[in-house]
N, C-alpha and C positions, 0 to 999 in steps of 0.2 A: 458197230464199234470195232475199231481196229485194236487187237490185243497184242501185247508185247510178247516177244519170243519166250522169255522166261516164264511168264504167266501161262502161256499155252503149254509149255513143257510140264509145268506143275499140274495143270488141269488134266492133261492127257495121261499123266502118271496116275492120278486119282481115278480117272475113268476106267483104267484097267482093273481096278479093284471093286468097282461098284456096279450094281445092276442098273440098267436103263430100261425105261418103259416109254411107250409112245403116248402122245396126248390122248388119243382115242381110248387106249387101254386105261390110262389114268382116270379119265372121265368115267368110264364104266365102273372102275373100282371105288371111286369116291361117291358115286351116286347109287351104287347097288348095295347088296347085302354084305359085301366084303368089309365095309366100314373103314376104308383107308382114309387117312388124313392128308390133305393137300397143303403143303407149306411153301409159301413164297419167300425166297431168301434174297430178293432184290432190295435195293435201297429204298428209303421212305418215299422219295420223289417218284420213283418208278411205280411203287404200290399206289400212291395217290392218283397217278395218271390212269390207272386201270389194272385189273387183276382178274384171274380166273375166278369164276363164281364159286363161292364157298371156301375159298382159300383162307388160311391163317397166315398172318405176316410175322415172320421172325427173320430179320435180315442177317446176312453173314456176320455182321458185327456182334450179334447177340445170341444166335441160335445155340451155340455150344454152352453158353452160360445159362440159358433159360429152359432148354428143352426138357430137362428132367422134372421141372415143376409142371410144365404143360402136359407132357406125356411121360408119366413115370413108368409105364409098361414098356419094357425094352423089346418086347416082341410085337408091339403094335406096328401095323403097316403104315409107313410114312412115304409119301411121294413129294419130293422137293423139286422146285423149278426156279429158274432165274430167267435172264433175258434170252440166253441161247444154249444153256446146258453146261457151262463151265463152272460157274460158282456153285451150282447145285451139286455137281460131282465132288467138288472140294468139301462141301458141307456134309454130303453123304459119307465120304471117306472118314471124316472126323467123327460123325455119329457112330459109325461102325467101330471105331477105336474106343468109343465110350460104352460099347456093349449093345447097341441097337442092332438087331439081327434081321430086320425086314424093311430096309430103307432102299429107295429107288430114286434115281435122278431122271427127270423127264427130258428125254432127248429133244433138243431144239428149243426147249423152254417156252417162254411167253410168245415168242415169234411163231413157233410151230403150233401152239395152242390157238392163237388168233387166226393163223393161216388155215387151220382145220375148221374154223367157224364154230368153235366150242363156246359155251356161255361165258360172258365176262360181266364185270360190274365195276362201277366207279364210285359208288356211294354206299355207306353202311348206315 
């Protein structure tokens, strides 16, 4: 998808303030003893088409509204992803402003996850 210049400036500004992780590291942290939570911030139709195995869906439209009910522990490790890493960076930036201290954006998002051959699912 081609992004507008304004959106890219906004996302790049957020990326300077958030931690990024690779898909492989994210997979290790969500499947290992670390207990990290993987959150998909893409739109409903993107989620329905396929997602990282074990992810929770909280689109950019609702994550800030609902995250405190789903994950009240502000120190919990959260790894967010979107299609390519921009929307997740924006969401991470906002979660940090809400007091979450261990949030990471997955670099390359869904595209990088699938390119790495990591597990996916389409039905629940």
